[in-house]
C-alpha positions in Angstrom: 0.1 0.0 0.1 1.2 3.5 -1.2 2.1 5.8 2.1 -0.6 8.5 2.0 0.7 12.2 1.4 0.3 14.7 4.2 -0.9 18.0 3.0 0.1 19.7 6.1 3.5 18.3 6.2 4.1 18.8 2.3 3.2 22.6 2.5 5.1 23.2 5.6 8.3 21.7 3.6 7.5 23.7 0.5 7.2 27.0 2.8 10.4 26.2 4.5 12.2 25.7 1.1 13.0 21.8 1.7 10.7 21.0 -1.2 9.5 22.9 -4.3 5.9 22.8 -5.7 7.7 20.9 -8.6 9.0 18.2 -6.3 5.5 17.6 -4.8 3.8 17.3 -8.2 6.4 14.9 -9.5 5.8 12.7 -6.2 2.1 12.8 -7.0 2.6 12.1 -10.6 4.8 8.9 -9.6 2.1 7.6 -7.5 -0.7 8.4 -10.1 1.4 6.4 -12.7 1.8 3.4 -10.4 -1.7 3.1 -9.0 -4.3 4.9 -11.1 -4.7 1.9 -13.7 -6.0 -0.3 -10.9 -7.8 2.2 -8.7 -9.4 4.2 -11.3 -9.8 7.3 -9.2 -9.6 9.9 -11.9 -12.5 11.0 -14.5 -9.9 13.2 -16.1 -6.2 13.8 -15.6 -3.5 15.9 -17.4 -0.1 14.9 -15.7 2.0 17.1 -18.1 -0.2 20.1 -17.5 0.1 19.7 -13.8 4.0 19.4 -13.8 4.3 22.5 -15.9 2.0 24.5 -13.7 4.0 23.2 -10.8 7.0 25.0 -12.3 5.4 28.6 -12.1 7.2 31.1 -9.9 5.7 32.2 -6.5 3.6 29.1 -5.8 6.0 28.2 -2.8 4.6 31.3 -0.9 0.9 30.7 -1.5 -1.4 29.3 1.3 -1.7 25.9 -0.5 1.9 25.9 -1.6 1.4 24.7 -5.1 -0.1 21.4 -3.7 -2.1 19.2 -6.3 -5.9 19.1 -5.6 -8.4 16.9 -6.9 -11.9 17.9 -7.7 -14.9 15.6 -7.7 -16.4 15.6 -11.2 -19.8 17.0 -9.9 -18.2 20.4 -9.6 -17.6 22.7 -12.6 -14.2 23.3 -14.1 -12.9 25.0 -17.0 -9.9 23.1 -17.6 -11.3 19.8 -17.3 -14.5 18.1 -18.7 -17.4 18.0 -16.0 -19.3 14.9 -16.9 -21.1 14.3 -13.5 -20.7 10.6 -13.6 -23.5 10.5 -16.5 -23.4 9.9 -20.1 -25.9 12.9 -20.4 -22.8 15.1 -19.8 -20.1 13.4 -21.7 -17.5 15.8 -22.8 -19.3 18.9 -21.2 -17.0 21.8 -20.8 -18.4 24.6 -18.4 -17.3 28.3 -19.1 -16.7 29.0 -15.4 -15.2 27.2 -12.6 -17.1 26.4 -9.3 -16.4 28.7 -6.5 -14.5 26.1 -4.6 -12.2 25.5 -7.5 -11.4 29.1 -7.8 -10.7 29.4 -4.0 -8.4 26.6 -4.4 -6.6 28.2 -7.5 -6.4 31.6 -5.7 -4.8 29.9 -2.7 -2.2 28.4 -4.9 -3.6 25.0 -5.4 -2.8 23.1 -8.7 -6.1 21.3 -10.1 -4.6 17.8 -10.9 -7.5 16.5 -12.3 -11.4 15.5 -12.0 -12.2 12.6 -9.7 -14.8 10.1 -10.2 -18.3 10.6 -8.8 -21.2 8.2 -9.0 -24.0 9.3 -11.4 -24.9 12.8 -10.3 -23.4 11.9 -6.8 -26.1 9.2 -6.1 -26.1 5.5 -5.6 -25.2 4.0 -8.8 -21.8 2.5 -8.3 -18.7 3.9 -10.1 -15.7 2.2 -11.8 -13.5 3.3 -8.9 -11.8 0.5 -6.4 -10.9 0.8 -2.9 -7.1 1.0 -2.8 -7.1 -0.8 0.6 -8.4 -3.8 -1.1 -9.3 -3.8 -4.8 -12.0 -6.3 -4.6 -14.0 -4.0 -2.6 -16.2 -0.7 -3.0 -14.6 2.6 -1.9 -18.1 3.9 -1.1 -19.7 6.8 -2.9 -20.6 9.3 -4.2 -17.1 10.9 -3.6 -15.4 7.6 -4.7 -12.5 9.0 -6.5 -11.9 11.7 -3.9 -11.5 9.2 -1.1 -9.4 6.7 -3.1 -7.1 9.3 -4.5 -6.1 10.2 -1.1 -5.9 6.5 0.2 -3.8 5.3 -2.7 -1.2 8.3 -2.1 -1.9 9.8 -5.3 -3.0 13.4 -3.8 -2.7 15.2 -0.7 -6.0 16.8 -0.6 -9.3 16.2 -2.6 -12.8 17.9 -2.6 -16.0 16.1 -2.4 -19.6 16.5 -1.5 -22.1 15.0 0.7 -25.9 15.2 0.5 -26.3 11.9 2.5 -23.1 10.4 3.4 -20.8 10.9 0.4 -17.9 12.3 2.4 -17.8 10.1 5.7 -18.7 6.8 4.2 -16.0 6.6 1.5 -13.6 8.2 3.8 -14.3 5.3 6.5 -14.1 2.7 3.8 -10.9 4.0 2.3 -9.0 4.7 5.7 -8.7 8.5 5.1 -10.0 11.6 7.1 -13.1 13.1 5.6 -14.4 16.4 6.5 -18.0 17.5 6.2 -18.1 21.2 7.2 -20.8 23.1 8.8 -23.6 23.7 6.2 -22.4 26.0 3.5 -19.2 26.9 5.1 -17.6 26.1 1.6 -19.8 27.6 -1.3 -21.8 25.2 -3.5 -21.8 27.6 -6.5 -21.1 25.5 -9.6 -22.0 22.3 -7.9 -24.7 20.3 -9.9 -27.6 20.2 -7.3 -29.1 17.2 -6.0 -30.8 18.6 -2.8 -30.2 22.3 -2.0 -31.0 22.0 1.6 -28.5 19.2 2.0 -25.7 19.6 -0.6 -22.3 20.1 1.4 -18.8 20.6 -0.1 -16.1 18.9 2.0 -12.4 17.7 2.0 -10.4 14.6 2.3 -7.0 14.1 3.5 -4.6 11.7 5.2 -5.1 13.1 8.8 -7.1 15.7 10.7 -4.5 18.0 10.6 -4.3 17.9 6.7 -8.0 18.8 6.3 -7.6 21.4 9.0 -4.7 23.0 6.9 -6.6 22.7 3.7 -9.7 24.3 5.0 -7.7 27.2 6.7 -5.8 27.7 3.3 -9.1 27.5 1.0 -11.1 29.8 3.4 -8.6 32.2 5.2 -10.0 31.0 8.5 -7.9 30.2 11.3 -7.9 26.3 11.5 -4.4 26.3 13.3 -4.6 23.2 15.6 -2.9 23.9 19.1 -2.0 21.5 21.9 -3.4 23.4 24.8 -7.0 22.1 24.4 -8.9 21.3 27.6 -10.0 17.6 28.0 -13.1 17.4 25.7 -16.5 16.2 26.8 -17.6 13.6 24.3 -20.9 12.1 24.2 -21.2 8.5 22.6 -24.4 8.4 20.4 -25.4 5.1 18.7 -28.7 6.3 17.5 -32.1 4.5 16.8 -30.2 2.8 13.8 -27.6 1.0 15.9 -29.0 -2.3 14.9 -27.8 -1.8 11.4 -24.2 -1.7 12.4 -22.0 -4.8 12.6 -20.1 -6.1 15.5 -17.0 -4.7 13.9 -18.5 -1.2 13.8 -19.7 -1.6 17.5 -16.2 -2.7 18.3 -14.7 0.3 16.8 -16.9 2.7 18.4 -16.3 1.2 21.9 -12.5 1.3 21.1 -12.6 4.9 20.2 -14.6 5.7 23.2 -12.3 3.9 25.5 -9.1 5.2 24.0 -10.8 8.9 24.3 -11.4 8.1 28.1 -7.8 6.8 28.5 -6.4 9.9 27.1 -8.5 12.1 29.6 -11.7 13.0 27.9 -15.1 12.9 29.7 -17.0 10.2 27.9 -20.6 9.7 28.4 -23.1 7.4 26.7 -26.3 9.3 25.3 -29.6 8.7 24.0 -30.7 11.1 21.7 -33.7 13.2 22.1 -36.7 12.1 20.1 -36.9 15.3 18.1 -33.3 14.6 17.0 -34.0 11.0 15.9 -37.0 12.2 14.0 -34.9 14.2 11.7 -33.5 11.1 10.2 -36.5 10.4 8.4 -37.3 13.9 7.4 -33.9 13.7 5.4 -35.3 11.3 2.8 -38.3 13.4 2.4 -36.3 16.6 2.0 -33.8 15.1 -0.2 -36.5 13.4 -2.4 -38.7 16.3 -2.8 -35.7 18.6 -3.9 -34.0 15.9 -6.1 -37.3 15.6 -8.1 -37.1 19.4 -8.7 -33.4 19.5 -9.2 -33.6 16.9 -12.0 -36.9 17.7 -13.7 -35.3 18.7 -16.9 -33.2 15.4 -17.1 -36.3 13.5 -16.1 -38.7 15.2 -18.6 -36.1 15.2 -21.6 -33.6 12.8 -21.0 -35.0 10.1 -19.1 -33.6 7.3 -21.1 -30.0 8.6 -20.3 -30.6 8.0 -16.4 -29.4 4.7 -14.8 -32.2 2.4 -13.5 -30.9 3.3 -10.0 -31.6 7.0 -10.1 -34.8 6.6 -12.3 -36.4 4.5 -9.9 -35.5 6.9 -7.2 -36.9 9.9 -9.0 -40.0 8.2 -9.8 -40.9 7.6 -6.2 -39.6 11.0 -5.1 -42.1 12.6 -7.6 -45.0 11.3 -5.5 -43.8 13.5 -2.5 -46.3 16.3 -1.8 -45.3 19.9 -1.0 -47.2 19.2 2.5 -45.0 16.3 3.2 -41.9 18.6 2.2 -43.0 21.3 4.5 -43.7 18.9 7.4 -40.1 17.2 7.0 -38.6 20.8 7.0 -40.3 21.7 10.2 -39.3 18.3 11.8 -35.5 19.2 10.7 -35.8 22.4 12.0 -37.1 21.1 15.6 -34.3 18.3 15.5 -31.5 21.1 14.9 -32.7 23.2 17.8 -32.9 20.0 20.1 -29.4 18.9 18.9 -28.0 22.6 19.5 -29.3 22.3 23.2 -27.1 19.2 23.8 -23.8 21.0 23.3 -24.2 23.0 26.5 -23.2 19.8 28.0 -21.0 18.2 25.6 -18.2 19.6 23.1 -18.8 16.8 20.3 -20.8 13.6 19.7 -19.1 10.3 18.8 -21.1 7.9 16.7 -20.6 5.3 13.8 -19.3 6.5 10.4 -20.6 3.3 8.6 -22.2 0.1 9.3 -18.9 -1.7 8.9 -16.2 -2.4 6.7 -16.2 -1.7 3.0 -18.5 -4.3 1.4 -16.9 -6.7 -1.2 -17.8 -6.3 -4.8 -19.2 -3.3 -6.8 -23.1 -3.7 -6.5 -23.5 -1.3 -3.8 -21.5 1.8 -2.4 -22.8 1.1 1.1 -25.4 2.6 3.2 -25.5 6.3 4.4 -27.7 5.2 7.3 -25.3 6.9 10.0 -24.7 10.1 8.0 -28.0 11.2 6.9 -28.9 12.8 10.2 -25.8 14.7 10.7 -26.1 16.0 7.1 -29.5 17.4 7.7 -28.7 18.9 11.1 -25.9 20.7 9.3 -23.1 20.7 12.0 -19.4 19.7 11.0 -18.5 15.9 10.9 -15.0 14.3 10.7 -14.3 10.6 9.8 -11.5 9.7 12.4 -9.2 6.8 11.2 -7.0 4.3 12.9 -9.4 1.2 13.6 -10.2 -1.9 11.6 -12.6 -4.4 11.1 -12.1 -8.4 11.4 -10.7 -8.6 7.9 -8.2 -5.9 8.5 -10.4 -3.2 6.4 -10.6 0.4 8.0 -13.5 1.3 10.0 -13.8 4.9 11.0 -15.7 6.5 13.7 -17.6 10.0 13.3 -17.4 13.1 15.4 -20.2 15.5 15.2 -19.8 19.1 16.2 -21.8 22.0 17.0 -22.8 24.2 13.9 -20.1 26.9 13.1 -17.7 25.4 15.5 -15.5 23.7 12.9 -12.1 24.5 14.3 -13.1 23.2 17.8 -14.3 19.9 16.1 -10.8 19.8 14.4 -9.1 20.1 17.7 -11.3 17.3 19.2 -10.7 15.1 16.0 -7.0 15.2 16.4 -7.1 14.5 20.0 -9.2 11.4 19.2 -6.9 10.6 16.5 -4.0 10.6 18.6 -5.6 8.9 21.3 -6.7 6.0 18.9 -3.0 5.6 18.0 -1.8 5.8 21.4 -4.1 3.0 22.7 
């Protein structure tokens, strides 16, 4: 297994003059040449252009230090096709970049290529393979974004989450996934699926790497210090705990024990009914909005859609405005009830996924342990370092208070270190 690249460490080395952006680009290119044929993370790629761009003067002084960045192929890019995982958009070339792509370029990132997404970031499996075990799914929908980091091909990638499309593939591929607070990163230039849920996030090797990238992209202070007080962590299994395998339960227990051993105050908590009810509301909100977001594709190009998406949209079209409005009210109550919990806890610790990455490619896995946290809008992290019975990664998920992303990063690094120490 190729060693993952640390975005924070590489940028530090470039800023200090120990490496050049060209050195980093060549290292990425070598890994891509070695692994892309089997992993299939890229939807489009131009290595000569990347290596040429890395030689531009001044990159070493930029926030992203000229690091190569991968972009999920659901986001618009001028320099690469934006095919959205669909034959309907084969060869499509937008005339403007998505806002997050421009942010990366302005911060000194080099767009290395587009990364494979499932069709329109939904559930139809993609061609990408899991670098940890090529016979298993990498998850979805941000399949290429997670796989490119896990394979050591890129130090930072951009993905999206509407249900579980950052946290799930991050867990399956054994990388850190960061779903920010809702709309912390702008969604302009993203093909919408559900405008109340679509969230842009990041993948990296470790918590420090996504914290670095988030800070460099947004200009916010995401610096992680070592003087954090012992966090108050609530272990939350949710009403869907029966869906988790014994491996996932063991991983959650191990993470909680490691946190407690490292000095955290760890409590087991049952979520209020108002919070649990929001999980079901997610499906209604997503479905109703998706039926409208894909109205043109459905009306004009239905034959170009996969059976998976077509069946979903057909069912979603039956949702009524009254159901949608009721679900939005349920979601609002859930958000308020969840916010009240953070008076007593700094973060919630829960499942990232139901277990190890499934074998085969018939499914991308279930977002059952992600939907609630996408709907409620707070920041989430997949924390690495644990494995299941067959040796594949199983992450655990930290959920934080809305708008307290840096605080969650601090707790995430604390837990990451605690798991390693244990």
